[in-house]
PAKE-294198 format. One record per atom (N, C-alpha, C): x, y, z. Coordinates in steps of 0.02 Angstrom, whole numbers, plus 32768, in hexadecimal, padded with zeros to 4 digits. Example, Ala and Ser with C-alpha at 12.3 -4.5 7.8 and 13.67 -1.06 7.14 Angstrom:
# residues 2
82947EE48186/82677F1F8186/82947F5B8186/82827F908162/82AC7FCB8165/82858002818A/
***
This chain:
# residues 418
1B2E18AD6C91/1B5218796CBD/1B0818656CD8/1AF9181E6CE2/1AB8180C6CFF/1ACC18056D48/1AA418076D8A/1AAD17FD6DB6/1A7317C56DE1/1A92179B6DFA/1A6117716E2F/1A6E177E6E77/1A31177C6E95/1A34178B6EDC/1A2017506F02/1A38173B6F34/1A1D16F96F6C/1A2F17196FB1/1A0217276FDB/1A01173C701E/19B9171D7034/19B5170A7079/197616E8708D/1950171C70AA/1969176370C4/1946179C70DB/192A17BC709E/18D717BF70B2/18B317D87075/18CD181F7074/18D7183D70B7/18D6188A70B3/192818A07096/194B1867709C/198E18847066/198018887025/195A1841700A/195918386FD4/193218766FB2/18FA18976FD6/18D818C56FBB/18F819076FC4/192519076FF1/194B194C6FF0/198719556FA9/199A19156F9F/19CB19206F72/199A19296F29/195B18F76F27/1947190E6EEC/192A194A6ED4/1902195A6F13/18DC19AD6F04/190819E06F12/194D19DD6F2E/19641A1A6F52/19A41A296F25/19BA19FC6F06/19ED19FB6ED0/19CF1A076E7D/19E81A486E5C/19D61A646E28/19E61A336DE9/19C819EF6DED/19D719C56DB1/19E019E36D77/19A51A1B6D67/199E1A266D1E/19CA1A626D16/19E31A7D6D3D/1A1E1AAB6D26/1A591A976D2A/1A711A576D2D/1AA91A306D32/1ABA19FC6CF4/1AF019EC6CFB/1AFD19B96CBD/1AEE19746CD3/1AC219636D0F/1AAE19316D34/1A71191F6D2C/1A6018D86D1E/1A2118C56D1C/1A15188B6D55/19E8188C6D7B/19D2184F6DB9/199F18276D93/19D117EB6D89/199D17BF6D59/198D17796D86/199017866DC6/196817546DEE/198817646E34/194E17376E62/1967174A6EB3/194717066EC4/196D16F36F00/194B16AF6F2F/196C16B16F7B/194916896FA4/194616946FE1/197A16626FFA/199F163E6FD5/19CA16116FF7/19F715E76FB5/1A2E15D36FCC/1A5115B46F93/1A3115816F72/1A16155C6F8A/19F215276F6C/19C115366F31/1999156E6F41/196D157A6F06/199A15AD6ED8/19C715CB6EEC/19EC15F26ECA/1A1A15D66E94/1A3315A76EA8/1A5A157B6E72/1A40156E6E35/1A0B15466E2B/19E815416DE1/19D9157F6DC8/19BF15AE6DEA/19B415E26DD0/19E616156DAB/1A2F16066DD3/1A6916226DB2/1A7A15F66D72/1A7715C26D78/1A8915996D36/1A6515B06D03/1A2115BD6D05/19F415D06CD7/19EF16196CBC/1A0A164A6CEE/1A1516916CD6/1A50169D6CC0/1A8116716CD8/1AC916816CCC/1ADB16CA6CD6/1AE716DE6D1A/1AFF17206D21/1B3F17296D20/1B5117786D11/1B9517766D1B/1BA8177F6D66/1B8317A16D8F/1B9A17A96DE2/1B69178A6E07/1B7517666E3F/1B3B17506E6C/1B4917686EB5/1B0E178C6EC6/1B1D17AC6F13/1B0517816F45/1B1F175C6F74/1B0B173B6FA4/1B14173E6FF0/1AE417317012/1AF517317055/1B0F16F67076/1B2A16F570AF/1B5316C870C0/1B21169970E6/1AFE16A3711C/1ADB168D713C/1A9016817123/1A8616487101/1A43163070E4/1A3115EC70F8/19F015DE70EB/19DD15957102/19F0156670CA/19E6152E70E1/19F114F870AB/1A2D14EB707F/1A421523705C/1A7A151F7042/1A911572705F/1ACC157A7078/1AF015B5708E/1B1D15D1705C/1B25160E705B/1B4D16297033/1B9416127017/1BB515EB7060/1BF615CC7054/1BE615987024/1BB9156D7021/1BB315346FF0/1BA315416FB6/1B8115776FBB/1B64159A6F6A/1BAA15B56F4A/1BD215D86F6D/1C1315EF6F45/1C3B15B06F35/1C4015776F68/1C6915466F4D/1C4C15316F0F/1C0515256F04/1BF714F76ED4/1BFA15326E8B/1BF615686E9C/1C07159C6E5A/1C46158D6E47/1C7115916E8C/1CB615956E73/1CC915566E4D/1CB0151D6E64/1CBA14D96E3A/1C9B14DE6DEF/1C6514EF6DED/1C4214E96DB8/1C3E152C6D7E/1C3D15636DA5/1C3715976D7A/1C6615D86D84/1CA515C96D91/1CDB15F36DAD/1CE516386D8F/1CB7164A6D45/1CC716786D2F/1C9616B56D51/1C5F16A16D6D/1C2916C76D95/1C5916F16DC9/1C49173B6DD3/1C6017626E0A/1C3C17556E3C/1C5B174E6E7B/1C28173C6EB3/1C42177D6EE8/1C0917936EFA/1C0C17CA6F26/1BE317B16F72/1C0517B06FA9/1BE317A26FE3/1BC917C3701D/1B8917BA7035/1B6817F4706D/1B7217BB70A9/1B8117DD70E4/1B7D17C87124/1B8318037155/1B8117E37190/1B77180771D4/1BC8181C71E4/1BC918437234/1C151861723D/1C25181E7266/1C0917EC7283/1C1B17B572AC/1C3F1774727D/1C3F1777723B/1C3B1742721A/1C89173E71F5/1CC3174D7219/1CFD175571F4/1D10171D71D0/1CFF16E171F3/1D17169971DE/1D05168171A8/1CB8169E7199/1C95168E715E/1CBF16B7712A/1CCE16FA7138/1CE3171E710A/1D30170970EB/1D5916E6712A/1D9D16CE710D/1D83168670E8/1D51166870EE/1D49162270C3/1D3C164B707B/1D121668707D/1CF61692703D/1D3C16A87006/1D6816CA702E/1DA416DF7010/1DBF16B16FDE/1DCB1676700E/1DE7162D6FF8/1DC616136FBE/1D7B16266FAF/1D5916186F7D/1D64162D6F44/1D7C16726F42/1D87169B6F0C/1D4516CC6F06/1D3316DA6F3C/1CFE170B6F3E/1D19174D6F2E/1D0517796F0A/1D2417B86EE9/1D2517EF6F1E/1CE417F06F3D/1CD318286F6F/1CBC18186FAA/1CAA184A6FD2/1C911838701E/1C771871703F/1C2A186C7044/1C1B18B5705C/1BE7189A70AA/1BF318C370CA/1BD718C7710B/1B9218E57109/1B5D18C17128/1B2018D8713A/1B1719037172/1AF31939716C/1AC3194E7136/1AEC197270F3/1AD4196470C2/1AED197A7083/1ACE19BC706A/1AD319EB703F/1ABD1A1E7021/1AC81A226FDA/1AA41A3C6FAF/1AA51A446F67/1AF11A5E6F59/1B091A826F79/1B461AA96F68/1B861A6A6F6B/1B851A516FA7/1BAB1A066FB7/1BA019DE6F81/1B6A19CF6F7E/1B5E199D6F4B/1B7519B56EF6/1B6719E36EF1/1B791A016EA2/1BCB19FD6E9E/1BEA1A0E6ED4/1C2C1A0C6ED9/1C4919CB6EC5/1C36199D6EFB/1C4D19586EEF/1C3E19386EB2/1BFF19366E92/1BEC19236E4F/1C1D19436E22/1C1E19866E23/1C5919A16DF4/1CA119806DDE/1CB419656E25/1CF2194E6E42/1CF9190E6E1D/1CC818E66E21/1CC518A66E14/1CAE18A56DC8/1C8518C86DB1/1C7418DC6D69/1CC518DD6D3D/1CE019196D60/1D3319266D33/1D5718FD6D41/1D5B18C96D75/1D8418886D6A/1D7918586D38/1D2618526D33/1D16181E6D01/1D1F18416CB6/1D1C18706CB1/1D21188F6C73/1D6D18876C56/1DA0188E6C87/1DE418A06C75/1DEA18546C74/1DDD181F6C8F/1DDF17D86C8A/1DC917C66C38/1D9417E16C2B/1D7D17DA6BDF/1D9B17FB6BAF/1DB4182D6BB5/1DEA184E6B86/1E21182A6B81/1E41180B6BBD/1E7917E06BB3/1E7017A96B92/1E2C177F6B99/1E1317476B6C/1E1D17546B20/1DFE17976B15/1DF417AA6AD0/1E3D17AB6AB0/1E6217BF6AE0/1EB417D76ABD/1EDF17A66AC6/1EC117676AE2/1EE817336AF7/1F1F17056ABB/1F0617106A8E/1F2E16F36A5B/1F75170A6A54/1F7F17566A49/1FA517756A58/1FDB176D6A9A/1FBA17686AC9/1FDD175A6B09/1FF9171B6B13/1FCE16EB6AFB/1FDD16A16AFB/2020168C6AC0/202716BB6A91/205916A76A67/20A916B96A8F/209C16F16AB0/20DD17056ADA/20F116D66B10/20A716CB6B38/20BD16A56B7F/20A716506B78/2099163E6B3D/209215F46B30/20C915C96B3D/20D015956B6D/210D156B6B7F/2105152B6B61/214B15036B56/214A14CC6B37/211514A16B5A/211914966BA5/20EA14716BD9/2098147C6BB4/209314B26BAE/204814C86B94/203C149E6B61/206614A76B2A/205814876AE8/2063143B6AEA/208714186B14/208113DA6B1C/204E13C76B44/202C13E46B79/1FEA13DB6B9D/1FBC13D36B67/1FB914056B33/1F73140D6B10/1F7C13D26ADE/1FB613CD6AC6/1FC2138D6AA2/1FB7133D6AB2/1FBC13396AEE/1FAB12FF6B15/1F6512F86B20/1F4D13286B42/1F0113226B55/1EDA131E6B04/1EF2133A6ADA/1ED813316A8A/1EDD12EE6A72/1F2112D16A80/1F25128D6A75/1EF412496A88/1ECB12676ABB/1EA312476AD2/1E60123B6AA5/1E5F12706A7D/1E25126C6A45/1E3612536A06/1E70124769FD/1E92123269B3/1E79120169A0/1E5D11EB695A/1E4511C86933/1E6D11826940/1EB611946939/1EED11666941/1F05114E6991/1ED2116769BA/1EE1115969FA/1EC5110A6A0C/1ED710ED6A2D/1EB410B26A54/1E9E10B46AA2/1E6910A66AB5/1E4D10A96AE8/1E83109E6B28/1EAD106A6B21/1ED610626B53/1F1310956B60/1F2210BA6B25/1F4810F06B27/1F4311266B60/1EFB112E6B76/1EF111646B99/1F0B115D6BDD/1F1C111F6C08/1F47112B6C35/1F82113B6C2F/1FA6112F6C00/1FE811436BEE/1FF2119C6BF4/1FB811B76BD1/1FB111F16BC8/1FB112086C08/1F7E11FD6C3E/1F6D12126C7C/1FA8120B6CA7/1FDA11CD6CA0/201C11D66CC2/204312126CB0/204E12116C6B/207712576C51/2065129F6C6D/202112AF6C65/200B12DE6C79/201612EC6CC9/201112B96CF3/201812B96D44/206812CA6D43/209212B46D20/20E012CF6D2B/20EB13176D1E/20BD13376CFE/20B513726CED/209413A26D0F/2079137E6D4D/205013A86D72/200613B06D6A/1FEB13886D3C/1FA5139E6D21/1F7F134D6D24/1F59134B6D62/1F3613176D70/1EE413116D63/1EDB12E46D22/1E9B12DB6D02/1E7A12A56D0F/1E9A12796D4C/1E7212476D69/1E3A12566D86/1E0A123B6D79/1DC2123E6D8D/1D9512076D8F/1D5C12086DBF/1D2211CD6DB4/1D0511D66D6E/1CFB12076D62/1CD512196D1E/1CE612506CEA/1CE1123B6CB6/1CED12686C7D/1CAB12816C45/1CB512BF6C26/1C9212C56BED/1CB312F06BC4/1CAA12E86B89/1CC5130E6B47/1C9D13416B2F/1CB313786B29/1C9013B06AFC/1CBD13BC6AB8/1C9113C56A84/1CB513CE6A44/1C99140B6A36/1CB814466A20/1C9A14866A16/1CBA149C69D8/1C8F14BE69AB/1CA414D76966/1C7D151A696B/1CA4153E6946/1C9415876935/1CCC15B26910/1CA915F768FC/1CD2161968CB/1CDA166468F1/1D18168368F1/1D51167168CB/1D66163A690E/1D84160A68FA/1DA715D16926/1DD915EC6956/1E031614693B/1E46161F6963/1E39164B69A8/1E16167B6999/1E0516A569D5/1DCF16846A00/1DA1165B69EB/1D73162B6A19/1D9915FF6A45/1DD115DE6A13/1DFC15B96A50/1E1A15D66A83/1E30160A6A7C/1E4716296AC2/1E1916366AEF/1DD316526AE5/1DA9165A6B14/1DAB16146B31/1D9415DE6B0E/1D8715A36B27/1DC915896B5A/1E08158D6B3F/1E3D157E6B68/1E2F15A96BA5/1E3015E66B9F/1E30160F6BDD/1DF816046C0C/1DC215EE6BF9/1D7E15DF6C22/1DA115926C48/1DB3156D6C20/1DC9152A6C3C/1DFC15276C70/1E3515606C66/1E6515756C9D/1E3A15806CE0/1E0C15BA6CD5/1DE615D96D14/1DC015A16D38/1DB515626D12/1D9515286D30/1DB015116D68/1DF6151A6D7D/1E2414F56DB5/1E2914AA6DAF/1E3514A06D7A/1E47144B6D61/1E01142D6D5A/1DC514446D4E/1D9114256D3D/1D8714136CF4/1DA0143B6CC9/1D9614426C85/1DE014406C5A/1DEA142D6C34/1E3614246C12/1E1D142D6BC7/1E3C145E6BA2/1E3914686B5C/1E6A145B6B37/1E5C144B6AF1/1E9514386AC4/1E7D144F6A74/1E9C14786A55/1E7614876A17/1E75145D69E3/1E42147569BA/1E29143C6986/1E2114766938/1E2B14436911/1E1E146C68CF/1DE814A668BB/1DAF149268ED/1D6E14B068E5/1D5D14E06916/1D8F14D26959/1D8014F06993/1DA014E169C8/1D8714BD6A00/1D9314A86A29/1D7F14646A58/1DAB14356A63/1D9013F86A7F/1DA8140A6ADD/1D7513F36AFF/1D7F13EC6B58/1D6613B76B6C/1D9113A76BA0/1D86136B6BC7/1D7213816C07/1D3E13746C27/1D0E137E6C68/1D23133F6C8D/1D37135D6CD2/1D4813206D09/1D0313206D40/1CEB12F86D51/1CB512F26D75/1CBB12B36DB1/1C9D12C96DE8/1CA512A36E25/1C7612676E1D/1C38127E6DF5/1C0312546DEF/1BE312576DB0/1BB712296D98/1BA412406D47/1B7F12656D48/1B4E127C6D78/1B3512BB6D83/1B4D12F66D8A/1B9212F76DA9/1BAF13256DB2/1BD413396D71/1BF0130F6D52/1C0F13146D0E/1BDD13376CD9/1BA7131B6CDD/1B76133E6CAE/1B59137B6CC7/1B4F13926D00/1B4413D86D1E/1B8014076CFD/1BC913EB6D0B/1BFC140A6CEC/1C0014216CB0/1BF313EB6C84/1BFA13F16C35/1BB7142B6C25/1B8E141F6C38/1B4814566C20/1B6414986C2E/1B6E14936C75/1B8214E76C8A/1BBC15016C64/1BF014CD6C5B/1C2714F46C32/1C1815026BF8/1BED14D86BD3/1BDD14E46B8E/1BB3151A6B81/1B8315316BB9/1B5315676BAE/1B7815A66BB1/1BB415A66BE3/1BD915DA6BF3/1BFF15E66BB3/1C2215B26B97/1C4E15B36B63/1C2815D86B21/1BDF15D06B1A/1BB615DC6ADF/1BB3162E6AEC/1BA216376B24/1BA1167E6B30/1BDD16AC6B26/1C1216976B37/1C5316BF6B35/1C5D16BC6AE7/1C5C167F6ACC/1C60168B6A81/1C3416B66A5C/1BF616B06A74/1BC016E36A59/1BDA17226A60/1BED17446AA2/1C0017826AAF/1C3D179B6A8E/1C6D17696A75/1C9F177B6A47/1C9A17816A0C/1C52177669F4/1C3F177969A2/1C551741697E/1C5D170469AE/1C4D16C36975/1C1516AB695F/1C1D1691692D/1BE81664690C/1BEA162E68F4/1BB315FE68DF/1BAB15C868D6/1BC41590690E/1BAB15B0694D/1BC915836995/1B9F15466991/1BB71508698D/1BA214C96991/1BBF14A569C9/1BA1149469F2/1BC814756A35/1BAD142A6A3F/1BD613F76A48/1BB213B86A3F/1BCD139D6A90/1BAA13776ABE/1BBF135B6AFF/1BB1131B6AF5/1BEC12F46B02/1BEE12B66AF1/1BD4127D6B39/1BD412396B2D/1BD2120B6B5F/1BEE121A6BA0/1BD212196BD6/1BFC12196C17/1C1011C76C29/1C4D11C46C36/1C6E118C6C38/1C9611896C7F/1C9D11596C84/1CC011406CD4/1D0F11246CDE/1D2B112D6CA4/1D6E111D6CA6/1D8D11396C72/1DD211356C73/1DFE11716C37/1DF811396BF7/1DE810FE6BF4/1DE210DB6BBF/1DA411016B90/1D7011096BAE/1D3111246B99/1D3B117D6B86/1D7411926B82/1D7D11D16B69/1D7011DB6B1F/1D9511AC6AFF/1D8911B56AAD/1D4511A86A98/1D1811796AC4/1CD6116A6AA9/1CB5119F6AB4/1CC511C36AF2/1C9612096AFA/1CAB123E6AC7/1CE7124A6AB0/1CFC126F6A84/1CD712646A40/1CCB120E6A3B/1CB1120D69E2/1C71121669EB/1C40121F6A31/1C0D122B6A24/1BF612786A1F/1C1F12A76A38/1C1812E46A3D/1C2013016A01/1C5812DD69DD/1C7012F76999/1C4012EE6962/1C14129F6974/1BE31293693D/1BA612C56956/1B8812DE6983/1B6313146994/1B71134A6982/1BA513586977/1BC213A06965/1BBF13A7691A/1BCB136A68F2/1BC5136F68AF/1B83136F689C/1B51135668C5/1B09135368AF/1AFC138C68B8/1B1213C068EC/1AF8141068FB/1B0E142B68BF/1B3D142B68A7/1B5E14476864/1B3414426824/1B1B13FD6822/1AF813ED67F4/1ABB140B67FA/1A94141F6830/1A4C1448682D/1A5E14886822/1A9114B46823/1AA914F56815/1A79151D6826/1A74150D6871/1A38154E6894/1A6A15866898/1A4715BF689B/1A6815FE68A7/1A7F161068EE/1A4F15FB6927/1A5F160F6965/1A9415CB6981/1AB415E669C1/1AE415AF69D2/1AB8156569EC/1AD0153769EA/1AC114F469FE/1AE214D16A2E/1ACE14BB6A5C/1AEA14946A88/1AC014486A88/1AE814106A80/1AB413D66A89/1AE013996A93/1AC013736ACF/1AE4133C6AE5/1AC212F46ACF/1AE712B86AEB/1ADA12776ACE/1A7812766AD6/1A74127B6B14/1A2E126F6B20/19EC12A26AFF/1A1112BD6ADC/19DE12F36AA9/19E712D86A60/1A1112AE6A57/1A2A12956A12/19DA128A69F6/19A712586A1D/196E124D6A01/1946128A69E4/195712D269FF/192C130A69FC/1947132269A9/1987130B6993/19A413186957/197212F66924/196512B5692D/1951128E6902/1907127F690E/18EB12976947/18A812856955/188E12BF696F/187312FC6953/1860133A696E/181E1334699F/180612F26991/17C312ED69BA/17D912D369FE/180B12B76A08/181F12A76A4B/183912ED6A64/1870130D6A50/187D13486A65/184E137C6A7D/181F13826A56/17DB13AA6A60/17B113826AA7/17B6133A6AAB/178C13296AE8/17AA13366B21/17F413446B1C/1812134A6B64/180313906B86/180113D06B44/17FB14056B61/17B414156B6C/178213F46B45/174113ED6B4A/172D13D96B94/174A13A86BA7/174613816BEF/175C13B66C25/178C13E06C0F/17B714146C45/177D143A6C5B/1758145B6C0B/173B14926C0B/16F9148A6C30/16E214416C2D/169F14356C4F/16B114346C93/16E4141C6CAD/16F714136CF0/16EE14576D05/1712148B6CE9/171814D26CFF/16D514EF6D03/16A614D86CD7/166514F96CCD/163F14E46D02/164914AD6D2B/161514966D4E/164614B36DA3/168C14CC6DA3/16A014D66DE7/16BD151C6DE8/16B715396DB4/16D6157E6DBA/16C315B06DF0/167D159C6E17/166B15C76E4F/169715B06E86/16BD157C6E8F/16D715686EC3/171215986EC9/172115BE6EF6/175615EA6F07/179D15CF6F04/179B15976F17/17E0156D6F1C/17EF15406EEE/17C6154F6EB9/17D4151D6E6E/181F15396E57/1843150C6E47/188E15166E30/18A914FA6DF5/18CB15016DC3/18E814D86D97/18F714876D99/191014876DDF/192414396DEC/18DF14246DF2/18A714326E09/185F140E6E0A/186413E96DD2/1850142B6D95/1835141D6D57/187813E66D3E/18B613F16D4E/18EC13BA6D25/18D8137C6D3B/18CE13856D7E/18BD13386DA1/188213146D7C/184F133C6D77/181C131A6D59/181913046D04/184413256CE5/184D13006CAC/188F12E46C94/18B712D06CDA/18E6129C6CDA/192812C36CBE/193712FC6CD0/197413166CBD/199F13366CE7/19DA133A6CE6/1A0213666D10/19F213B26D0A/19FD13DF6D3D/19F114206D3B/1A0F143E6D00/1A4F143A6CEE/1A72145B6CCA/1A6314386C84/1A5314056C73/1A3F13FC6C35/19F714106C23/19D014016C58/197C141A6C4E/198314686C3D/19AE14916C61/19B614DC6C50/19C214E96C0E/19FD14BD6BF3/1A0914C76BB5/19DB14B46B78/19B8147D6B84/199114636B57/195414876B41/194214986B8B/18F614C76B87/18F9150A6B6D/194115266B7B/194015736B57/194115656B0E/196F15366AFC/1979152C6AAC/1939150F6A89/191014F16AA1/18D014CC6A74/189814F96A9B/189D15266AB9/186415586AD3/186915916AC3/18AE15A86ABB/18B115F86AA1/18B8162B6AE5/189C160A6B1E/18AD162A6B4D/18D515FE6B86/18EE16196BC2/190A15FD6BF9/18CF15EC6C29/18E015C96C46/18AA15A26C81/189415D36CA9/18BA16016CBE/18B416436CEC/187D16696CC1/1897166D6C7E/185D16A46C4F/181916926C51/181D16506C38/17DE16276C2B/17AB162E6C73/17DE16186CA6/17A916186CFA/178F165E6CFF/17BE169B6CEE/179B16D86CF7/175916DF6CC0/176516CC6C8A/172F16DA6C63/16F016BE6C72/16F116716C7B/16B816546C9E/169B167E6CE3/16BE16946D0B/16A016BC6D48/168E17036D35/16A617286D00/1691175D6CFD/165317586CCF/164F172B6CA0/1614171F6C76/15D9171D6CA9/15DF16F26CD3/15AF16DB6D0D/1596171C6D3C/15D817476D41/15C817836D66/159717B46D3E/15A417B96CFC/158B17DD6CCE/154117D76CCA/1532178C6CC2/14EA17816CBE/14BE17A86D02/14E1178B6D37/14C9179D6D78/14CB17F76D78/14F718066D6D/14E518586D71/14BB186F6D44/14AD18476D02/148018716CE7/143218526CEF/142B18226D06/13EE17FF6D15/13D317FC6D53/13FC181A6D8C/13EF181F6DDD/13FE18596DFC/13E518696E3A/13FB189B6E64/142718866E96/144318496E91/1471182D6EC0/14AB18536ED0/14C4185E6F09/14F518866F1A/153F186B6EF6/156B18936EE1/15A1187D6EBC/15CA18486EE6/15C418626F2B/15ED18326F66/15DE17EF6F5B/159217E56F59/1578179B6F5D/1586178B6F1B/158617B36EE2/1589179B6EA2/15E017786E98/160F179D6EC0/164D178A6EBD/165317376EEB/162817366F1C/162816FA6F44/161E16C56F09/15E816CF6EED/15BD16AA6ECC/15E9168B6E8A/161116AF6E77/163316A26E2C/1682168F6E43/168E16836E81/16CD16616E9A/170516966E9A/16EA16CB6EC3/171C17006EE4/171117136F2D/173916F66F58/172817056F9B/1738174D6FB2/176317706F92/177217B36F94/175317E36F64/171B180C6F71/16F518316F5B/171E18696F2F/175418886F56/177A18A76F39/17A418996EF9/17B618576F0C/17DF18376ECC/17B1182F6E84/176F181B6EA3/174318126E5E/173A18586E42/172C187D6E66/172418C76E3B/175B18E86E1B/17A518DA6E39/17E418DC6E13/17E718B36DD1/17CD187D6DE1/17CC18476D9B/17A3185C6D68/175F186D6D7F/171B187C6D52/174818B96D2E/176118F16D4F/176C19316D28/17A3192C6CEA/17D419036D14/180F18EC6CE7/180018D46C9C/17C418956CAE/17AB18816C68/177B189C6C4B/175518D66C54/171818F06C38/172119306C3A/174E19586C66/176319986C61/171D19C26C8C/16F8199B6CAD/16C119B26CCC/16C219966D1D/16AF19BE6D47/16A119996D94/166019756D85/165B19406DBC/161619226DBC/15E9194E6DC5/15E8197A6DE1/159F19AB6DE1/15A819D86DB2/15CB19E86D91/15D21A096D48/15B819E26D11/15CD19976D14/15AA196C6CDD/156019696CE5/1545195A6D2F/1502195E6D38/14E019956D1B/14F219CA6D26/14DC1A086D23/14D11A0A6CDE/150219FF6CB6/14F81A096C62/14D119D66C46/14C119A56C61/149119746C3B/145519686C50/1452197D6C98/140319856CBE/13E719C76CA7/140819F26C87/13F11A2D6C84/13D51A396C2A/13F319F96C0C/13D819FF6BC6/139219ED6BB7/13731A136B82/13291A046B7B/131D19C86B5D/12E719A76B6F/12D619746B53/12D419636B04/
***
């Protein structure tokens, strides 16, 4: 289980990071941030199973972070930290589907107990997903089948664009509202299709009405609702990334995901589907072994590798010039290359072979290694000069990635004979 930590108090973050026996547990701390605004793009990038967040934080507090995670990534288990006088906040968190609530100060025993509880819940839900085919066979209702068929009819080659309003009205009579300012369609193919469809359907059901699934011959099709074009794009890429992760976890292969045009009326849903389907067909022809997600704006990368390379090269150049800034975030680089956060995260990791966070750590630690080898500057100063405000966190990241503390690394390399 991957765990992400958001808390504005360095002492709290350091206590959880250093006092909890991560190496002796089935949990890995994949990142931390001092507020929700910084945490959100990092969460999208690291794709954790569990997020631990404080309630009171600057810029974006824990309530807003929970609200966004609930809307865009509801499959993440959330644990909230707070003080004794924050009952009203706790009540709001419960309404937002927070799994557990911990009062400060916390200790390693309490944290392990809560992590185990949330982990058990998430694992139980995944087991349910993996066995969903047999469960659905017994529980599936006529309404469910009609709903899927109606949503599926929006993508039919025989469908006319004007039919979409009639479909939306029929769905509304069944209590399903898919009216939205913006739409985006995801066309996903995978093997085996039957088991993967159930995972996709269950993830869609957990989205709170944001995503609607219907089966296809080769996998599944998903209709994503958005309040704005950017919102629809963020949701589509975030859902596609999590779907690929769950399909991969299930053991599915030949995973190909196409994301269509964002459209601003129901008549455009068919067009969005056609572009998603076209992209997915191109991905099938490429026959890559690893899972691939591709959107309309990346289509140029399929036919013009230089274009795709130039975007990633531009991003890597920007990062090489700014990695010493401790406040550098994924959203800064995404903005520099004119991409949404989720889209940039997906494209960067697919084309670079490393996530944004992994590459940022790579840049920072490479510079730190040079300084440890060639200077006698204190490691706390090296931490600051390579983008880490917290020297203890720098040491933690350094040892996690090299197997040595900064002082051990320096001693090993400076004591080598010329």
